[in-house]
C-alpha positions in Angstrom: -17.8 17.8 -9.2 -20.5 17.7 -6.3 -20.5 16.0 -2.7 -23.3 14.6 -1.5 -24.7 13.7 2.0 -24.2 10.5 0.9 -20.9 10.8 -0.3 -19.8 12.2 3.2 -21.7 9.4 5.1 -19.7 7.0 2.9 -16.5 8.7 4.0 -17.5 8.4 7.8 -18.1 4.6 7.8 -14.9 4.0 5.7 -12.9 6.1 7.8 -14.6 4.5 11.5 -13.8 0.8 9.8 -9.8 1.7 8.6 -9.5 3.4 12.5 -10.6 0.0 14.2 -8.1 -2.4 11.8 -5.6 -0.3 11.5 -5.7 0.3 15.6 -5.1 -3.3 16.1 -2.3 -3.2 13.0 -0.8 -0.2 15.0 -1.0 -1.4 19.1 0.8 -4.8 16.9 3.6 -2.6 15.6 3.0 -4.3 12.3 4.1 -2.1 8.4 0.8 -0.8 7.8 -0.4 0.5 10.8 -3.4 3.0 11.5 -3.1 5.8 9.5 -2.0 3.9 6.4 -5.1 1.3 6.8 -7.6 4.3 6.9 -5.8 5.7 3.9 -6.8 2.4 1.7 -10.0 1.9 3.1 -11.0 5.9 2.3 -9.1 5.5 -0.9 -10.7 2.8 -2.0 -14.6 4.0 -0.9 -13.3 7.0 -3.1 -12.7 5.2 -6.2 -15.8 3.2 -5.9 -18.0 6.5 -5.5 -15.8 8.2 -8.7 -16.6 4.4 -10.9 -20.3 4.7 -9.6 -20.7 8.3 -10.9 -19.2 7.9 -14.0 -21.0 4.8 -14.8 -17.5 2.9 -15.3 -17.5 -0.4 -12.9 -13.9 -1.5 -14.3 -12.4 1.2 -12.1 -13.6 -0.3 -8.9 -12.5 -4.0 -9.9 -9.1 -2.6 -10.3 -8.9 -1.3 -6.8 -8.0 -4.7 -5.5 -5.5 -5.6 -8.0 -3.6 -2.6 -7.5 -3.7 -3.1 -3.7 -2.4 -6.5 -4.0 1.0 -4.7 -5.3 1.1 -2.8 -2.1 0.4 -5.3 0.2 3.4 -7.7 -1.4 5.5 -5.0 -0.5 5.0 -5.9 3.2 6.0 -9.3 2.7 9.3 -10.6 3.5 11.8 -13.3 4.1 13.0 -13.8 7.9 15.0 -16.2 10.0 13.9 -18.7 7.6 10.1 -17.7 7.3 7.5 -15.2 5.2 6.7 -12.7 7.6 4.0 -10.1 6.6 1.2 -12.3 5.1 -1.4 -11.0 7.8 -0.3 -7.6 6.9 -0.5 -7.8 3.2 -4.3 -9.3 3.9 -5.1 -7.1 5.2 -4.4 -4.6 3.4 -6.1 -6.2 1.2 -9.4 -6.7 3.1 -9.7 -3.0 3.7 -9.5 -2.5 0.3 -12.7 -4.8 -0.4 -14.5 -3.3 2.9 -13.8 0.3 1.2 -15.0 -0.8 -1.8 -18.3 -2.2 0.0 -19.0 1.0 1.4 -18.3 3.2 -1.6 -21.4 0.4 -3.4 -23.0 1.8 0.1 -23.4 -1.5 1.9 -23.1 -0.7 5.3 -24.1 -3.1 6.5 -22.3 -6.0 4.7 -19.3 -3.5 5.0 -19.8 -3.8 9.2 -20.4 -7.5 9.5 -17.5 -8.2 7.2 -15.8 -5.4 9.1 -16.0 -6.6 12.7 -15.4 -10.4 11.4 -11.5 -8.8 10.1 -11.3 -7.4 13.8 -12.5 -10.8 15.5 -9.9 -12.9 13.2 -7.1 -10.1 13.9 -7.3 -9.6 17.5 -8.9 -12.8 18.7 -7.1 -15.2 16.9 -3.7 -13.6 17.6 -3.4 -15.7 20.8 -4.6 -18.9 18.5 -1.7 -18.5 16.1 0.9 -17.8 18.5 -0.3 -21.0 20.7 0.4 -22.8 17.4 3.4 -21.1 16.4 5.0 -22.1 20.1 4.1 -25.7 19.3 4.8 -26.5 15.6 7.4 -28.4 14.7 10.6 -26.7 12.8 13.8 -27.5 11.5 16.5 -25.4 12.0 20.3 -25.6 11.4 22.3 -24.2 13.9 26.0 -23.2 13.0 27.9 -22.9 15.6 32.1 -22.4 16.2 33.7 -23.6 19.9 36.3 -23.9 21.3 38.5 -26.6 20.3 39.0 -28.4 23.8 37.9 -32.2 24.9 34.4 -33.1 25.5 32.9 -29.5 24.3 31.3 -31.1 21.3 29.5 -33.9 23.5 28.2 -31.3 25.8 26.6 -28.9 23.0 25.3 -32.1 22.0 23.9 -33.2 24.7 22.8 -29.4 25.6 20.8 -29.2 22.6 19.0 -32.9 23.6 18.5 -31.9 26.6 16.2 -28.7 25.4 14.1 -30.8 23.4 15.2 -30.4 20.0 16.0 -33.8 18.2 19.4 -33.7 16.4 19.0 -35.2 12.7 22.3 -35.2 11.5 26.0 -32.7 12.5 28.9 -31.6 10.2 32.0 -31.0 12.0 34.9 -29.2 10.3 38.3 -27.4 12.0 38.2 -23.9 11.7 41.3 -20.8 12.9 41.5 -22.7 15.7 38.0 -23.3 16.6 35.9 -26.6 15.7 32.9 -25.9 13.2 29.8 -27.8 13.8 26.7 -28.1 12.0 23.5 -29.8 13.7 20.5 -30.5 11.5 17.6 -30.1 14.0 14.1 -30.3 15.0 11.8 -29.0 17.3 9.0 -26.7 18.9 9.3 -22.9 18.6 9.7 -22.1 22.5 12.7 -24.7 22.4 14.7 -23.5 19.7 13.8 -20.1 21.5 15.3 -21.5 25.2 18.4 -23.1 23.4 19.5 -20.6 21.0 19.8 -18.2 24.8 21.6 -20.9 26.5 24.0 -21.5 23.1 24.5 -17.6 23.2 25.6 -17.3 27.3 28.3 -19.8 26.5 31.3 -18.4 26.6 33.2 -21.4 24.7 30.7 -20.5 21.2 32.9 -18.4 19.9 30.0 -18.1 16.3 26.4 -19.2 16.1 24.0 -18.9 13.4 21.1 -20.8 12.5 
């Protein structure tokens, strides 16, 4: 199989687009970084070129669904939240951009590539702002020293940090008191409360 000048142009464009998107992922230390995104974009372009050579559009059509399985591998559940969705979406859209490059739609791929970079770079601060302001339910599982007034102190501390207490449950365990608080509050308030609880010498165990 021969390599044409047009193939080399497609390779170069795919590498530039993949590099631009992958750089953002690398800077933010994501699972799919610079090399991964470049390879996905270049790979999708190559498969599309082969599809055009053999006149079989089904080869290129399977790129997006196939890359979907790759993206699913970076999605995980951590601390009650689903993480990796943005990285998985980036993998998917990088393959789509490679597909466009493979068909020779350079302007289309360039415009949408810029749009992807804008979303990843400029919308990060907005996403963080929304996360900080969003109300998140959280259950605190605390084992503390059994002494008079400690439960009331912790209960007041939770409210002091702007976290609303919905209900609580108290148990006796291993010489200490085991308390579960069902709460709601912003992520920022939860973080400040968690820091305070971890610094409390009377708190033996903390889970949330």
